C-alpha positions as CSV (number, residue, x, y, z in Angstrom):
1,M,0.0,0.0,0.2
2,E,3.0,2.5,1.0
3,S,4.6,1.8,-2.4
4,E,1.3,2.7,-4.2
5,E,1.0,5.8,-2.3
6,L,4.3,6.9,-3.2
7,I,3.7,6.3,-7.0
8,D,0.6,8.5,-6.6
9,C,2.8,11.6,-5.4
10,Y,3.3,14.2,-8.0
11,L,4.9,16.9,-6.3
12,E,8.8,16.5,-5.3
13,L,11.5,18.9,-3.4
14,S,14.7,19.0,-5.6
15,K,17.2,16.2,-4.9
16,D,20.0,18.5,-4.7
17,P,18.8,21.3,-2.5
18,V,20.8,24.3,-1.4
19,R,22.6,23.3,2.0
20,F,23.5,26.1,4.4
21,E,24.2,26.5,8.1
22,A,21.2,26.3,10.0
23,V,19.8,29.0,12.1
24,N,21.8,28.8,15.6
25,Q,22.5,31.2,18.7
26,L,25.5,32.6,16.4
27,T,23.7,32.5,12.9
28,N,21.1,34.0,11.6
29,V,19.9,33.0,7.9
30,F,18.3,35.7,5.4
31,F,16.7,35.0,1.9
32,D,17.0,37.3,-1.2
33,D,13.8,36.5,-3.2
34,S,15.1,38.4,-6.4
35,N,18.3,36.3,-6.7
36,K,17.1,33.6,-4.5
37,D,20.1,33.9,-2.3
38,V,20.6,32.5,1.1
39,F,22.4,34.6,3.4
40,A,24.0,32.6,6.4
41,V,25.3,35.4,8.6
42,R,27.4,34.7,11.5
43,S,27.7,37.1,14.4
44,G,26.6,40.2,12.6
45,G,28.7,39.2,9.9
46,V,32.1,39.7,11.7
47,M,32.5,35.7,11.7
48,G,31.7,35.3,8.5
49,V,28.7,35.5,5.4
50,V,28.4,32.6,3.3
51,V,26.0,33.3,0.1
52,K,24.4,30.4,-1.8
53,G,21.9,30.3,-4.7
54,P,21.1,27.9,-7.2
55,S,23.5,28.7,-9.4
56,N,26.5,28.7,-7.0
57,Q,25.6,26.5,-4.2
58,H,29.0,24.2,-4.6
59,K,30.9,27.3,-4.9
60,P,29.3,30.1,-2.5
61,L,30.4,33.6,-1.8
62,K,32.4,34.4,1.5
63,F,33.5,37.5,3.1
64,R,33.3,39.5,6.4
65,M,31.8,42.4,7.4
66,E,32.5,44.8,10.3
67,D,30.2,44.6,13.2
68,H,27.8,47.6,13.0
69,G,25.2,45.6,15.0
70,P,22.8,43.0,14.3
71,V,21.7,42.3,10.5
72,L,17.7,43.0,10.0
73,S,17.9,42.1,6.3
74,I,20.8,41.7,3.3
75,K,20.5,41.5,-0.3
76,F,23.2,41.6,-3.1
77,S,22.5,44.1,-6.3
78,L,21.1,41.9,-9.2
79,D,24.7,41.6,-10.5
80,H,26.1,40.7,-7.1
81,K,28.3,43.7,-7.3
82,I,26.7,46.0,-4.5
83,L,25.6,44.5,-0.9
84,A,22.8,46.0,1.1
85,V,22.5,45.4,4.7
86,Q,19.8,47.1,6.9
87,R,20.8,47.1,10.8
88,T,18.3,49.8,11.6
89,N,14.8,51.2,11.0
90,N,15.7,54.2,9.4
91,S,19.2,53.6,7.3
92,V,20.6,51.0,4.7
93,E,24.3,50.5,4.7
94,F,25.8,49.7,1.0
95,M,28.8,48.2,0.2
96,N,31.1,47.5,-3.2
97,F,31.6,43.8,-3.7
98,N,34.6,42.8,-5.6
99,G,33.7,38.7,-5.5
100,D,35.7,38.1,-2.1
101,S,35.8,40.8,0.0
102,I,34.3,44.5,0.8
103,E,36.1,47.4,-0.8
104,A,33.9,50.2,0.3
105,E,31.0,51.1,2.4
106,Y,28.5,54.1,2.4
107,S,25.0,54.7,4.0
108,Q,21.7,56.2,3.1
109,P,18.9,57.1,6.0
110,S,15.4,57.5,4.7
111,K,13.5,60.7,4.2
112,K,11.9,62.1,7.2
113,S,13.3,59.6,9.2
114,S,10.4,57.3,8.2
115,N,11.0,53.7,9.0
116,I,12.2,51.3,6.8
117,L,9.9,48.3,6.7
118,G,12.2,46.6,4.0
119,F,14.0,47.5,0.8
120,V,14.0,45.9,-3.0
121,W,16.8,46.1,-5.4
122,V,14.6,47.0,-8.4
123,N,17.7,47.1,-11.1
124,T,21.7,46.8,-10.9
125,N,22.0,50.3,-9.5
126,E,18.4,51.2,-8.5
127,V,17.1,50.4,-4.7
128,A,13.7,51.3,-3.6
129,Y,13.0,51.8,0.8
130,I,9.6,50.4,1.4
131,T,8.8,52.5,4.6
132,D,5.6,53.4,6.6
133,H,5.2,56.7,4.6
134,G,5.4,55.2,1.4
135,V,8.1,54.3,-1.3
136,E,11.5,56.0,-1.7
137,L,13.6,55.3,-5.0
138,Y,17.6,55.8,-5.3
139,M,20.3,55.3,-7.4
140,V,23.2,53.7,-6.1
141,I,26.3,55.3,-7.6
142,S,29.1,52.8,-6.7
143,E,32.2,54.4,-8.0
144,K,31.3,57.6,-6.2
145,K,30.1,55.9,-2.7
146,S,26.7,57.4,-3.1
147,L,23.1,57.2,-3.5
148,K,20.9,59.9,-5.7
149,F,17.2,60.2,-4.5
150,L,15.1,59.6,-7.6
151,K,11.5,59.5,-6.3
152,T,9.0,58.9,-3.6
153,T,5.3,58.7,-3.5
154,S,3.5,58.9,-0.1
155,I,0.9,56.3,1.6
156,A,0.8,55.0,4.7
157,V,2.1,51.5,4.6
158,Q,1.9,48.8,7.3
159,W,3.7,45.9,5.5
160,F,4.7,45.0,2.1
161,V,4.7,42.1,-0.5
162,W,7.3,42.1,-3.4
163,C,7.3,40.3,-6.7
164,S,10.5,40.8,-8.1
165,L,9.7,39.2,-11.6
166,N,7.0,42.1,-12.4
167,K,8.9,45.0,-10.2
168,I,5.6,45.2,-8.4
169,A,5.5,46.0,-4.9
170,L,1.9,45.8,-2.7
171,L,1.8,47.9,-0.2
172,A,-1.0,47.3,2.7
173,S,-2.6,50.0,4.7
174,A,-5.7,50.2,7.2
175,H,-4.6,46.7,8.9
176,G,-4.5,44.7,5.4
177,S,-7.9,46.2,4.4
178,I,-6.4,48.5,1.4
179,L,-3.8,46.8,-0.9
180,Q,-2.3,49.4,-3.2
181,P,0.0,47.7,-5.9
182,V,2.6,50.2,-7.3
183,V,5.3,49.2,-10.3
184,L,8.7,50.4,-9.9
185,S,10.7,50.5,-13.0
186,G,12.7,52.9,-15.2
187,G,13.5,55.5,-12.4
188,S,9.8,55.8,-11.6
189,I,7.2,54.8,-9.1
190,S,3.6,53.9,-11.1
191,K,0.7,53.1,-8.7
192,L,-1.8,50.5,-10.1
193,P,-5.6,50.8,-9.0
194,K,-6.0,49.2,-5.8
195,V,-7.2,45.8,-4.8
196,E,-10.9,45.4,-4.1
197,T,-10.9,43.6,-0.7
198,E,-14.2,42.5,0.9
199,P,-15.5,45.0,3.0
200,G,-14.1,45.0,6.3
201,R,-11.9,41.8,6.1
202,M,-8.4,42.6,7.0
203,A,-5.4,40.7,5.2
204,L,-2.6,39.4,6.9
205,E,0.7,39.4,5.3
206,R,1.1,35.6,5.8
207,D,-2.1,35.3,3.7
208,V,-1.0,37.4,0.8
209,T,1.0,36.4,-2.4
210,L,2.1,38.2,-5.5
211,A,2.4,35.8,-8.2
212,T,2.5,35.6,-11.7
213,L,-0.1,33.4,-13.8
214,Y,0.3,32.6,-17.3
215,G,2.3,35.6,-17.4
216,V,-0.3,38.0,-16.1
217,P,0.5,39.4,-12.3
218,A,-1.9,38.2,-10.0
219,V,-2.5,38.8,-6.0
220,L,-3.8,35.6,-4.2
221,I,-5.3,36.1,-0.9
222,L,-6.2,33.6,1.5
223,R,-9.1,33.8,3.0
224,H,-10.3,32.0,6.4
225,Q,-14.1,31.6,6.2
226,S,-15.9,32.0,9.9
227,G,-18.2,29.2,10.9
228,P,-18.1,25.9,9.3
229,Q,-17.0,27.0,5.6
230,T,-13.9,26.3,4.6
231,A,-11.2,28.6,3.4
232,E,-10.6,30.0,0.4
233,V,-8.1,31.7,-2.1
234,H,-9.2,34.6,-3.5
235,V,-6.9,35.6,-7.0
236,H,-7.2,39.3,-8.2
237,T,-6.0,40.0,-11.7
238,L,-3.7,42.8,-12.0
239,S,-4.0,43.7,-15.7
240,G,-2.2,46.9,-16.4
241,P,-2.4,50.8,-15.4
242,G,-5.7,52.4,-15.4
243,Q,-7.8,48.7,-15.5
244,A,-8.7,48.0,-12.0
245,P,-7.6,44.9,-10.4
246,V,-10.6,42.6,-10.5
247,K,-11.4,39.5,-8.6
248,S,-11.0,36.8,-11.2
249,H,-11.0,33.7,-9.5
250,V,-11.9,31.9,-6.6
251,L,-10.1,28.6,-5.3
252,K,-12.0,26.3,-3.3
253,L,-9.9,24.5,-0.3
254,G,-12.6,22.4,1.3
255,L,-10.0,22.8,4.3
256,S,-9.8,25.1,7.1
257,G,-6.0,25.5,9.0
258,R,-2.8,26.7,8.5
259,F,-1.9,27.0,4.5
260,A,1.0,28.0,2.2
261,I,1.1,28.6,-1.1
262,N,3.4,28.3,-4.4
263,V,3.1,28.5,-8.1
264,V,4.9,25.8,-10.5
265,D,4.4,26.0,-14.2
266,D,1.6,28.4,-13.7
267,L,-0.2,26.2,-11.5
268,I,-1.1,26.9,-8.0
269,L,0.0,24.9,-5.5
270,V,-1.9,25.5,-1.7
271,H,0.2,23.3,1.0
272,H,-2.2,22.1,4.3
273,Q,-0.1,21.4,7.1
274,A,-2.6,19.7,9.2
275,S,-3.2,17.5,6.5
276,R,0.4,17.2,5.1
277,S,-0.9,17.6,1.8
278,S,-1.3,19.9,-1.3
279,K,-4.2,20.9,-3.7
280,V,-3.5,22.0,-7.1
281,F,-5.7,24.6,-9.3
282,D,-5.2,25.9,-12.7
283,T,-7.1,29.2,-13.2
284,A,-6.8,28.3,-17.2
285,L,-9.9,26.0,-16.6
286,S,-13.3,27.1,-17.3
287,G,-14.9,26.1,-13.7
288,E,-18.0,27.2,-12.7
289,T,-19.0,31.1,-12.9
290,D,-21.4,33.6,-11.6
291,G,-20.6,35.6,-15.0
292,T,-17.6,37.6,-13.0
293,V,-15.5,35.4,-11.1
294,R,-14.8,31.6,-11.9
295,Y,-15.0,29.0,-8.7
296,H,-12.2,26.4,-9.1
297,T,-11.6,22.7,-7.2
298,S,-8.7,20.9,-6.8
299,I,-8.1,19.0,-10.3
300,A,-6.5,16.3,-8.6
301,P,-6.6,14.5,-5.4
302,A,-4.6,16.1,-2.6
303,K,-1.5,14.2,-2.2
304,S,1.7,14.9,0.0
305,F,5.0,15.4,-1.1
306,K,7.6,12.3,-2.2
307,P,9.8,11.6,0.8
308,A,12.8,13.6,0.6
309,T,16.1,12.6,2.3
310,L,19.4,14.2,2.9
311,D,22.9,13.1,3.2
312,I,24.4,13.4,6.6
313,P,28.6,13.1,6.5
314,G,29.2,10.4,9.2
315,L,32.8,9.4,10.9
316,V,32.4,5.7,9.3
317,E,29.8,6.3,6.5
318,P,27.5,9.1,5.2
319,Q,23.7,8.6,7.1
320,T,20.6,9.8,5.6
321,H,18.4,12.2,7.6
322,D,14.2,11.6,6.5
323,C,13.1,15.2,6.0
324,E,9.7,16.3,7.8
325,L,7.3,17.4,5.2
326,Y,5.0,20.4,5.9
327,S,7.1,21.2,9.0
328,P,5.9,24.0,11.0
329,N,9.7,25.4,10.1
330,W,8.9,25.6,6.4
331,V,9.0,29.0,4.9
332,V,7.7,29.4,1.1
333,F,9.1,32.1,-1.2
334,Q,7.8,32.5,-5.1
335,P,7.1,30.9,-7.2
336,N,8.3,27.1,-6.0
337,V,11.2,27.9,-3.0
338,V,10.8,26.1,0.3
339,I,13.1,26.5,2.9
340,D,13.6,24.9,6.3
341,A,15.9,27.5,8.1
342,K,16.5,25.4,11.1
343,L,17.3,22.1,8.9
344,G,19.6,24.6,6.8
345,C,18.0,23.4,3.5
346,L,16.2,25.5,0.7
347,W,14.4,23.0,-1.9
348,H,12.6,24.1,-5.2
349,I,9.3,22.6,-5.8
350,Y,8.7,20.4,-9.0
351,L,5.4,18.9,-10.5
352,C,6.0,15.1,-11.8
353,L,3.5,15.3,-14.7
354,P,3.4,12.1,-15.5
355,E,2.2,11.3,-11.8
356,F,0.1,14.3,-12.0
357,S,-2.2,13.5,-15.1
358,R,-2.9,10.1,-14.3
359,L,-5.0,11.5,-11.5
360,I,-6.8,13.9,-13.3
361,P,-10.2,11.8,-13.5
362,D,-11.6,13.5,-16.5
363,L,-9.6,13.0,-19.6
364,S,-10.8,16.0,-21.2
365,I,-9.2,18.2,-18.3
366,C,-6.3,16.4,-18.2
367,T,-5.8,17.5,-21.9
368,Q,-6.4,20.7,-21.2
369,V,-4.2,21.1,-18.1
370,T,-1.5,19.3,-19.8
371,L,-1.2,21.4,-23.1
372,K,-0.4,24.3,-20.9
373,R,2.6,22.6,-19.3
374,T,6.5,22.7,-20.2
375,D,7.6,19.8,-22.1
376,A,4.2,18.0,-21.9
377,K,3.7,16.4,-25.3
378,E,5.3,12.9,-25.0
379,V,3.2,12.7,-21.4
380,L,0.0,13.6,-23.2
381,L,0.4,11.3,-26.1
382,K,1.1,8.3,-23.8
383,I,-2.0,9.2,-21.5
384,L,-4.1,9.4,-24.7
385,L,-3.2,6.1,-26.0
386,E,-3.7,4.4,-22.3
387,S,-7.1,6.0,-22.7
388,I,-7.6,4.3,-26.1
389,K,-6.5,1.1,-25.2
390,Q,-8.8,0.5,-21.8
391,E,-11.3,-1.7,-22.2
392,K,-14.0,0.5,-22.5
393,P,-12.7,3.5,-23.9
394,D,-14.9,6.6,-23.2
395,L,-15.2,7.9,-26.8
396,Y,-16.5,11.2,-26.1
397,K,-13.7,12.3,-23.7
398,I,-11.5,11.2,-26.3
399,Q,-13.3,13.0,-29.0
400,E,-12.8,16.5,-26.7
401,A,-9.5,15.7,-26.2
402,F,-8.6,16.0,-29.6
403,N,-10.9,18.9,-30.2
404,H,-8.3,20.6,-27.4
405,I,-5.3,19.7,-29.3
406,N,-6.2,20.5,-32.7
407,S,-7.5,24.0,-31.0
408,V,-4.3,24.9,-30.0
409,Y,-2.7,23.9,-33.2
410,R,-5.2,26.2,-35.1
411,S,-4.6,29.0,-33.1
412,W,-0.6,28.8,-33.4
413,A,-1.4,28.1,-37.5
414,D,-3.0,31.2,-37.7
415,E,-0.8,33.4,-35.3
416,T,1.9,31.8,-37.7
417,V,0.3,33.1,-40.9
418,L,-0.4,36.7,-39.3
419,N,3.4,36.8,-38.3
420,Q,4.4,35.8,-41.7
421,M,2.4,38.3,-43.3
422,A,4.0,40.8,-41.0
423,N,7.0,39.9,-41.2
424,S,9.3,41.6,-44.2
425,P,10.7,38.6,-46.5
426,G,13.5,36.7,-44.9
427,V,12.7,37.1,-41.3
428,P,12.6,33.5,-39.8
429,I,8.9,32.3,-39.3
430,P,8.2,31.5,-35.4
431,S,9.1,29.0,-33.5
432,R,6.7,25.8,-33.1
433,T,5.5,27.1,-29.8
434,T,4.9,30.7,-28.6
435,P,4.0,31.5,-24.5
436,N,0.5,31.0,-25.7
437,T,1.4,27.0,-27.0
438,R,3.5,25.5,-24.8
439,V,2.7,22.1,-26.1
440,L,2.2,21.7,-30.0
441,I,0.5,18.5,-31.5
442,D,0.1,17.8,-35.0
443,Q,-0.5,15.2,-37.1
444,E,3.0,13.2,-37.4
445,D,2.7,13.5,-33.3
446,I,-0.4,11.8,-33.4
447,F,0.4,9.3,-36.1
448,D,3.6,8.5,-34.3
449,G,2.7,8.4,-30.8
450,I,-0.6,6.6,-31.1
451,F,-1.9,5.4,-34.5
452,V,1.4,3.5,-35.4
453,K,1.2,1.8,-32.0
454,L,-2.5,0.9,-32.6
455,D,-1.7,-0.7,-36.0
456,N,-2.2,-4.3,-35.0
457,E,-4.6,-6.9,-35.5
458,D,-5.5,-6.6,-31.9
459,D,-6.3,-3.0,-32.2
460,L,-7.5,-2.7,-35.4
461,G,-10.9,-1.9,-34.4
462,K,-9.8,1.0,-32.0
463,L,-7.5,2.2,-34.7
464,E,-10.8,2.5,-37.0
465,W,-12.8,4.7,-34.9
466,V,-9.7,6.6,-33.1
467,L,-8.8,7.7,-37.0
468,L,-12.2,8.5,-37.8
469,S,-12.6,10.9,-34.5
470,Y,-9.1,12.4,-35.1
471,I,-10.2,13.2,-38.9
472,T,-13.5,14.4,-37.7
473,S,-11.9,16.9,-35.2
474,L,-9.3,18.1,-37.9
475,A,-12.4,18.7,-40.1
476,E,-14.2,20.9,-37.7
477,Y,-10.8,23.3,-37.4
478,G,-10.5,23.6,-40.9
479,I,-7.0,21.6,-40.5
480,A,-6.2,19.7,-43.9
481,V,-5.5,16.1,-43.4
482,N,-2.1,14.7,-44.0
483,H,-1.6,11.7,-46.7
484,N,-0.4,9.5,-44.4
485,L,-3.5,9.8,-42.2
486,N,-5.6,9.3,-45.3
487,E,-3.5,6.3,-46.4
488,L,-3.9,4.7,-42.9
489,T,-7.4,5.0,-43.1
490,V,-7.9,3.7,-46.6
491,T,-5.9,0.6,-45.6
492,T,-7.6,0.1,-41.9
493,L,-11.0,0.3,-43.7
494,A,-9.6,-2.4,-46.3
495,R,-8.7,-4.9,-44.0
496,R,-11.4,-4.7,-41.9
497,E,-13.3,-5.2,-45.0
498,K,-15.5,-2.1,-44.8
499,F,-15.8,-1.2,-48.2
500,T,-18.8,0.4,-48.1
501,A,-17.8,2.8,-45.5
502,L,-14.9,3.5,-47.5
503,Q,-16.6,4.4,-50.3
504,Q,-19.0,6.9,-48.3
505,F,-15.6,8.2,-46.6
506,L,-14.5,8.9,-50.2
507,Q,-17.9,10.4,-51.6
508,Y,-18.3,12.9,-48.7
509,G,-14.7,13.8,-48.6
510,V,-14.0,12.5,-45.2
511,V,-10.6,11.2,-47.0
512,S,-9.1,13.8,-49.1
513,D,-8.9,13.0,-52.8
514,S,-5.0,12.6,-54.3
515,K,-3.1,10.7,-57.0
516,P,-1.0,8.7,-54.5
517,L,-4.2,7.3,-52.9
518,A,-5.8,6.7,-55.8
519,C,-2.8,4.6,-56.6
520,L,-3.5,2.8,-53.3
521,L,-7.0,2.2,-54.2
522,L,-6.0,0.6,-57.5
523,S,-3.8,-1.7,-55.3
524,L,-6.6,-2.7,-53.3
525,G,-8.5,-3.9,-56.6
526,N,-8.0,-7.7,-55.7
527,M,-9.5,-7.3,-52.4
528,H,-12.6,-5.7,-53.4
529,P,-14.3,-5.0,-57.3
530,A,-15.3,-1.6,-56.2
531,A,-11.9,-0.1,-55.3
532,L,-11.1,0.2,-59.2
533,Q,-14.3,2.2,-59.6
534,M,-13.4,4.5,-55.9
535,A,-9.9,5.3,-57.6
536,L,-11.2,5.9,-61.2
537,D,-13.8,8.3,-59.6
538,M,-11.2,9.8,-57.3
539,L,-8.9,10.5,-60.4
540,A,-11.4,12.0,-62.2
541,R,-12.9,14.7,-59.3
542,I,-8.8,15.9,-59.3
543,D,-9.0,15.8,-63.4
544,A,-6.1,13.4,-63.4
545,K,-7.2,12.6,-66.8
546,E,-3.5,11.0,-67.8
547,E,-3.6,8.6,-64.8
548,I,-7.2,7.5,-65.7
549,Q,-5.9,6.6,-69.1
550,E,-3.3,4.3,-67.7
551,V,-5.6,2.5,-65.4
552,L,-8.5,2.0,-68.3
553,L,-5.3,1.0,-70.6
554,S,-4.2,-1.7,-67.9
555,E,-7.7,-2.8,-67.3
556,G,-8.1,-3.4,-71.2
557,Q,-10.7,-0.7,-71.5
558,I,-9.0,0.5,-74.5
559,L,-11.9,2.5,-76.6
560,S,-12.6,4.2,-73.2
561,A,-9.0,5.5,-72.9
562,L,-9.0,6.5,-76.4
563,K,-12.1,8.2,-75.9
564,L,-10.9,10.1,-72.9
565,A,-7.6,11.0,-74.5
566,G,-9.2,12.4,-77.6
567,E,-6.6,14.6,-79.5
568,S,-4.1,14.2,-77.1
569,A,-3.8,10.5,-77.5
570,N,-0.2,8.7,-78.7
571,P,-1.1,6.7,-81.4
572,R,1.6,3.9,-80.4
573,K,0.5,3.6,-77.0
574,F,-3.0,2.9,-78.0
575,L,-1.7,0.6,-81.4
576,S,0.4,-1.1,-79.0
577,A,-2.4,-2.0,-76.4
578,A,-4.6,-3.1,-78.9
579,E,-2.4,-5.4,-80.6
580,S,-1.5,-7.0,-77.2
581,A,-5.0,-7.9,-76.7
582,N,-5.5,-10.1,-79.6
583,D,-8.8,-8.5,-80.7
584,N,-8.7,-7.9,-84.4
585,T,-11.8,-5.9,-84.3
586,L,-10.6,-3.9,-81.4
587,F,-7.4,-3.4,-83.3
588,H,-9.1,-2.1,-86.6
589,S,-10.8,0.1,-84.7
590,V,-8.0,1.9,-83.2
591,L,-6.1,1.8,-86.4
592,F,-8.6,3.7,-88.4
593,H,-9.4,6.0,-85.7
594,F,-5.8,7.2,-86.2
595,R,-5.6,6.9,-90.0
596,N,-8.8,8.7,-90.5
597,S,-8.1,11.3,-88.3
598,P,-6.5,14.5,-90.1
599,Q,-4.1,15.0,-87.1
600,F,-2.9,11.8,-86.9
601,A,-3.0,10.2,-90.6
602,A,0.2,12.4,-91.9
603,T,2.2,10.6,-89.1
604,F,1.6,7.2,-90.2
605,K,3.8,8.2,-93.4
606,K,6.7,9.4,-91.5
607,D,6.9,7.4,-88.2
608,E,8.5,4.2,-89.0
609,R,7.2,2.9,-85.6
610,L,3.6,3.2,-86.7
611,I,4.4,1.6,-90.2
612,K,4.9,-1.8,-88.5
613,F,1.1,-1.4,-87.2
614,V,0.0,-0.8,-90.6
615,Q,1.7,-3.5,-91.9
616,H,0.3,-5.8,-88.8
617,Y,-3.3,-5.0,-89.6
618,T,-2.5,-6.2,-93.4
619,T,-1.3,-9.4,-92.5
620,I,-4.3,-9.9,-90.2
621,F,-6.8,-9.3,-92.8
622,Q,-5.3,-10.6,-95.7
623,D,-5.3,-14.0,-93.9
624,M,-8.6,-13.3,-93.4
């Protein structure tokens, strides 16, 4: 039973976490969510500072600082050339850093002696103080060991949340009942419309998350309901300047207690400490709606993380430590960071897509979700194949899955055409994927990933209806069917001896006409007499007169072929066919057709290859 539960786990912590000195009496730990750096500061920096991040965890930065008091916050500039340290409520120290040691120190107090709630690096040389009176923006001039004041904005602030990706600070006032987003960019501070919270409802800092969902900034507010009602997460989308944030989604958790939120591959993960499990939500799904807000439930059963262990050096041999999942010591940061400061570990959260997708009960929803995940093509094709191979597959859901796949392909194709029209000649066409099409599945992918694996006697019946289902979906989205799919449809129906159905498919254009397909139908003539006529009808529809002539000649219908050829007929070809037929009357008719025609009569006097047919005619009828 335990092994089955382990297989069902679809979230895991990084196998090579960032290890750092755990919090103790001498060491404080800080996290910089812009650079994703962990600072282990011993004795205020006097005994050393060790900085580790995802890119340098095995070769950390190490340096010492002067003792100017306890550290409240410490962060590097985005290029790691300037270190900023806050030790008091109204000033920040700055230090030029050469990669090994500190070269210079200078400081900048806040304006009007405001209390600095925290600071953030906006750019490599721009830093913003978030104070209880608003935001102060400075330019750091490292070579002059000074800061230049750029801009300020006034607003009462009690706490704030920062999103380094979008350069947005969410400023909370009136005990969290007013949330003011501001954009810090290009030396300016721009206020966005306030996030409209519920009247009389306050939000705590720990319950507010700034995230990015499908490229759009969003504010996620955890709401603990009163009474028997369970908690919810309200998602407010920040569209842009001048556009008021709207509560666009509500995530119904079905639980109460302590929660934490991460975002992985645009999926919202809500961790519940009491049940030691996580739920997953996708705001791209339609969900129930009241016309304004969409309501979502978890798209898969709540599951715990996969067990995680740490290697601990031992005197004789390394030991392993089983990590406590959903520990009270866990602190999460966006988008997918978990830190246990007492254990001295930073993990990144990853989604195990194969396991996750298999736990989504509805194939249609599973397809929609998987199409929006990174590197998910093979996973989705495998799930579709498994669904088709079930003893009683849900044909309706498989059809819906094909529709979702082809809808994405149609949108990508239209976008590609528009880009090609807009681009000047010589500019490369867009790649197969764009931010809106993370997974693009075309006909070749379906052919190789599904149809080829069903092309056996045991699955031939399933291959027949799934081919028809897929081709129907392609037609619905105006996508031309590739030749290999048409060919597979014809051969599959022939192997199942469904020639009446094949005839209808051809008649109504379900299978597209083409010369190679007509040749395939001709090869099936020995299996069913109607195949020859199907081929001729197809060649007639595409006006392939020469090919029809060849078919008629090969079938001995020489006069019909001659009638079709008209003035373009080749006398030698038709006379050779008539001679080989051993039918004197037929040979007579063909020869006189050409000799009595003004167009060909003169040719018989000049072309020695035709004169022999006249001699053959004389021989035949003299003998008679």
